[in-house]
N, C-alpha and C positions, 0 to 999 in steps of 0.2 A: 666957714672954717678956712683957715689960711692954707693956700697952696704955695708951692715953690716952683718957679718957672726957670728952667735952665735954657740959655740961648748961646748958640755960637755964631757970632756976627760974621765970621769969615765964610761959613758954608751955609748959613740959613737954617741949621738944624735947631730944633726946639723940643724940649721935654717938660712935662708937667707932672709933679709929684704931690701926693696927698699924704703928709706925714701922720695925720690924726686918724687915718683909715688904713692901717697896715703898711704905711710907707709905700703905697702903691704908686708906681709910675704908670699912669694910665693914658698918657698921650706922648707920642714920639713921632716927629715928622722929620724928613730929610729930603734934600734936593738932589736928584739924580737925573743927569741929562736933560735939564730944564723941566723935570716933572717933580711934583711934590708927592712923595710917598707918605701916606698916613699908615705907620707901621702897626700900630696897636688899635684894637677895637675896645670901646667902652660904652656901656649903656648911657643914652642920653640923660644928661643931669647927674651923672656920677659925682661931679664936683660938689653937689649940694649935700652929700653925705648920707643919703637915705636909700642908696642901692646896695644890693648884695656885693660884698667885696670879692666873692669868688667868681664873679661873672664879668669882670673887666680888667684891662690892663695887665699888670704883672703881679698877681697874688704871690706872696712869699710864704712857703709852707715849712714850718718848723715847730716843735722838734720831730714831727713825723709828717711825711706827705701822704695824701690820700687817707685811707680808712684804717682804723683799728676796730676789729670785730666787736660790736655792741659796747665799744668803749672800755673793754676789760683786758688786762694783761697781768702777768706776773713777772716781777723783776727782783732778783736776789732774794727769793723766798717770800716776798710780800706781794699781796694782791692789790691791784690798783683798779679804780673804776672812774672813768671820765664821764660827767653828765652829758646826756644826749640831747636834751631839749626835745624837739619834735623829729629828730633824725634817728634812723635805725642803728647807725654806727657813728662813732666819733670821726671827724674828718679835718685834715689839713692843719692841725696843730693849734697854737694859741696866739699867733702873732698877726694874722692877716686882717683882723677886724678891731685891732686895738691902736691906741696912739703910740707913736714912736717919739723919741726924743732926738731932735736934730742937734748934731754935735759940730758940724762944719758945713759952711756954705760958701761957694764961689759962683762966678758967672756961669761956669759950665759943669760944675760938680756939687753934689750934695751928699753928706753922709749922715746916717742916723743909727741909733742904738736902741736895742730892746732887751731888757733883763726881766726874766720871769718873776723874781721876787719883788721887783720894784714896779714893773709895768703891768703885771697881771698876778698880783699877790693872791687873788682869789683862786688861782689855778696851781699854787705851789704844792698842794696836797696831791695833785693828780700826776706828778712827774718825779722820778727818783732823785733828781738833782737840779740845782739852780743852773742857769745859763745866761750868757750875754751873746746876742747875735747883733753884729754890726754889718750894715749893708751900705754901699755907695753906688750912685749913679753918676756917670760922667760922659758928656758928649765929646766924642773924638771924631771930628769931621762928620761923615754920615753914619757913624756908629754910636751905639749907647753901650758903654762898658760898665759892668757891675763887679764890684769886689765884695766877697762875702767872708766874714771872719766869725768863727764859732769859738767861744772861750768858756771854759769851765772854771768858775770861781769857787766852786764848792769843795768840800772835803770828801765827797763821794763821787764815784764814777758817773759820767753823764752818757746815757744812751741817746742816740740821735740818728735822724735822717733828714735831709733837706731836699727841697725841690721847688721849682717855680711852675706856674700855671698860666703862662703868657698866652693872651689872646692876639693872634696875628690876624690882621684884616685880610679879608679876601672879597673882591679883588684889591690889589695894592693901589691902583690908580683908577680914577673914574673912566667909565666906558667899558671896562672888562666885565667878565663874568666869574663869579666864584666857582662855578662848576668847571671852568677851564684851568683854574690854578692847579699846579702840580706840587705835590708834597714829596720830599726826599728824607727818608729816615734810614740810617745804616743798621737795621736790626734784623737778625735772622731768625729769632725765636719769639714766642710770646708766652705769657703766663696764662694758663687756662683759668677762666673766671667762672664763678658761680655767684650771682647776685652782686656783681662788681668786686668780689673778693677772690683772690687767687686760691685755688685748691691746693697749690703746692707743686702742681705739674707744669713742667715746661715742654712746649712742643714746638716744632718748626712752623714759621708763619705760613698760613695758607695764602693762596695767590692774592686774595682781596686785601691782605694786610702786609704784602711784601712791597715796601716803599723804596727798596734799595736802588732801583732804577728810576724812581719817580713814578707817582701815580696821581692821576687827575682826580679831583674831588667828585665831579660828575654827580652831584646831588647825593652822594653816599653819606652815611652817618657813621661815626666812630666813637668808641669809648673803650679803648683797649690798652693793655699794658704789655709793652714790647721789651724784649731783652736780647742777650746775645749781640750786643752792639759792637761795632767795629770803630775804633779810633785810629787816627794817623798821627804819629809823633806825639802821642799823648793828648790829642785834641779830638773831641767828638763834634761833628758837624751835621746840622740839619738845615733844610732849606725849604722855603715855599717860593714858587716861581709863578709870576703872572705873565704868561707868554704874550698876551695881546699888548700889555703895556711895556713889554721888553725889560722888566725889572724883576728883582728878587730880593728876598730877605734871608740872610744867612745867620744862623744862630750857632755860635761856637762856645765850647766850654771844656774844662779839663777832664780827664778820664776818670775822675772820682765819680762822675755821673755815669751810671752803668745800666739804668733803666730808662725807658721812654714811654710816656703815655701820649696817645694821639686821641684827640677829643674834638667833636664838632658840636658846638652849641645849637640848640633848636632854631634859633633866629637865622642861621645861615650866613652871618656876616664875618665869621671868623673860623680859624682852625687853631687849635692848641697843640703845640709840640712841647711837651713837658719833660725836661730832664730831671730825673731823680737820682739820688745817691743810693736808694734802696727801693725795694719793691713794696707795694701796698701791703699793710698788716705785717711788716717785717718783724716787728718785736715779738709776735706770736708764731710766725712761721719759723723763726730762728730756733725756737724751742724744739722744733721737729728735726733739727739737724740739717736744715736746708741752707744753701748759700743764698742769702737774701740781700747782701750789701749793708745790713745793719751794723752800726758803728758805736764804739764806745770810747769816750774821751776822758783820760785820767785827770784827777784833780789838778788845777793849775795849768793845764795844757791848752794849746790853741791850734785850730785848724783853719787854713785859708784856701779859698777857691775862687772861681770867677766865671762869668758868663758875659759874652759880647753879642750884641744884635747889630748886624751891618746891613744897611740898605745899599744896593748896587745894581749895576746893569746885569741883566740875565746872561748866564753862560751860554 
């Protein structure tokens, strides 16, 4: 399957994208202080196309991030049911395991598009409206910048939520330990979970989930939905720091992203800091009168947002 490789000759940065498997950017490396930082983790052989797309690189989650309870919801008086396969709940939308159409390519930038009615026609019946999701990746020195555009081409309102499930390598450079890496997340609350689904109750983060001053991984495992995030000048910032390597990766995005999932996969090579525009199962929780971040895009309207991942010296 063809891959797209972006290279910045001036800085040595490199990124590899898999258009036919969710337009997943599964490799990004940058030079910082003479060290090569492999920012993203991916399963060995991911480029062969037979690995789970939710377990590597940057999975793109749309039109809903995370789970919808048993795949069922109601919208404008109509009941919808998303097939589950072997899963107990529908998860992460319709885009992350499908082929995307590449629309622009340059040495340091690639852009692709995914339209529900065109690229996943078998899923049209499972969502209230058509959509066009356009995503780009661009190397900017030691940063990987993504622009995200959501367009409603339909005559009906489009309900939506967007998120990414990026796998950040730990450690960031050879010789370090993942346990020593420190995660920074500006979230003061969490959503109480039952079987990975929010109960609807928000509570202050306990000490073990308070990442505001930084928290070392130390062999801990996480799979939690955080909220009550703090942004500065409309920018949300998360970081993972490799203290032994003296480097860090900073993820920034605009304040449309109001929830953060922190997840550690079982293999221990990565930590996920996942910005979401809405909470898990938002389309159902919204019916309970809760503030979930769930959004509706009128016909013909467009929303744009962005995420930047920057490799740099540790603060």
